[in-house]
C-alpha positions as CSV (number, residue, x, y, z in Angstrom):
1,M,-7.0,-3.8,-35.0
2,L,-9.6,-4.2,-37.8
3,A,-6.9,-5.1,-40.4
4,T,-5.9,-8.2,-38.3
5,L,-9.4,-9.7,-38.1
6,D,-10.2,-12.8,-40.1
7,T,-13.9,-12.5,-39.5
8,G,-16.4,-9.6,-39.2
9,G,-15.6,-9.1,-35.5
10,N,-17.6,-9.4,-32.3
11,A,-20.0,-6.4,-32.8
12,L,-21.6,-6.8,-36.3
13,G,-25.0,-7.2,-34.6
14,D,-24.5,-3.8,-32.8
15,V,-24.3,-1.8,-36.0
16,V,-26.9,-0.6,-38.6
17,I,-26.2,1.7,-41.5
18,T,-28.6,4.3,-43.1
19,G,-27.8,6.1,-46.3
20,V,-27.6,9.9,-46.4
21,P,-28.9,11.7,-49.5
22,R,-26.0,13.1,-51.6
23,A,-27.8,16.5,-51.7
24,R,-27.0,16.7,-47.9
25,T,-23.3,15.6,-48.2
26,G,-22.0,17.9,-51.0
27,G,-22.3,15.0,-53.5
28,L,-20.3,12.5,-51.5
29,H,-21.5,8.9,-50.7
30,A,-22.2,8.7,-47.0
31,V,-23.9,6.5,-44.4
32,V,-24.9,7.1,-40.8
33,V,-23.4,4.2,-38.7
34,T,-25.7,3.6,-35.7
35,I,-23.7,1.8,-33.0
36,T,-25.7,0.5,-30.1
37,N,-23.8,-0.8,-27.1
38,T,-25.8,-4.0,-26.3
39,G,-23.3,-5.1,-23.6
40,L,-23.5,-4.6,-19.9
41,D,-20.4,-2.3,-19.6
42,T,-19.1,0.8,-21.3
43,A,-17.2,-0.1,-24.5
44,S,-15.5,1.4,-27.5
45,Y,-16.2,0.4,-31.1
46,A,-14.4,0.4,-34.4
47,V,-16.5,-0.2,-37.6
48,Q,-15.3,-0.6,-41.2
49,V,-17.7,0.3,-44.0
50,D,-16.8,-0.7,-47.5
51,F,-18.4,1.1,-50.5
52,T,-18.7,-1.5,-53.3
53,D,-19.6,-1.1,-56.9
54,T,-22.4,-3.0,-58.7
55,S,-20.1,-6.0,-59.3
56,G,-19.4,-6.2,-55.5
57,K,-15.8,-4.9,-55.8
58,T,-14.7,-2.6,-53.0
59,V,-14.1,0.9,-54.3
60,D,-13.4,2.7,-51.0
61,S,-13.4,2.0,-47.3
62,A,-14.1,4.1,-44.2
63,V,-13.5,3.4,-40.6
64,V,-15.6,5.1,-37.9
65,G,-16.0,4.4,-34.2
66,A,-17.3,5.4,-30.8
67,E,-15.2,5.7,-27.6
68,R,-16.5,4.9,-24.1
69,L,-20.1,4.3,-25.2
70,P,-22.2,3.5,-22.1
71,A,-24.2,0.3,-22.0
72,G,-27.5,0.7,-23.8
73,E,-26.5,4.0,-25.5
74,Q,-26.0,4.8,-29.2
75,A,-23.5,6.7,-31.2
76,Q,-24.1,7.8,-34.8
77,P,-20.8,8.6,-36.6
78,V,-21.0,9.2,-40.4
79,A,-18.8,7.2,-42.8
80,F,-17.9,9.0,-46.1
81,S,-16.5,7.6,-49.4
82,R,-14.1,9.6,-51.4
83,A,-15.1,7.8,-54.6
84,P,-16.6,9.9,-57.4
85,A,-20.2,10.8,-56.8
86,D,-21.3,9.6,-60.2
87,Q,-20.5,6.0,-59.3
88,T,-23.3,3.7,-58.0
89,L,-22.0,2.4,-54.7
90,L,-23.5,0.1,-52.0
91,P,-22.2,0.5,-48.5
92,V,-21.6,-2.7,-46.5
93,V,-20.4,-3.1,-42.9
94,V,-17.6,-5.6,-43.2
95,K,-16.0,-5.4,-39.7
96,A,-17.2,-4.2,-36.3
97,V,-15.3,-4.6,-33.1
98,R,-16.2,-3.9,-29.5
99,F,-13.3,-3.4,-27.1
């Protein structure tokens, strides 16, 4: 589903990411992905987070989601990168789909 999107999807505005200190993740890069269902009906979400280096090149990607999230509710899955912890990485939400 995410791979076939030409754009960022229909739910980019429903997603916010917050970094997690590496001391709490065993040294891994990670972000909490807060998904808020702003719609009127229960929906499911798929979110792609890219971890980019200082030049903007994607080093790693993670996909997280929420199933059957009621209207007005939030889910907070965690996206992890498998890239070496000594790299400086910036997480970016590149695609988010509500379905």
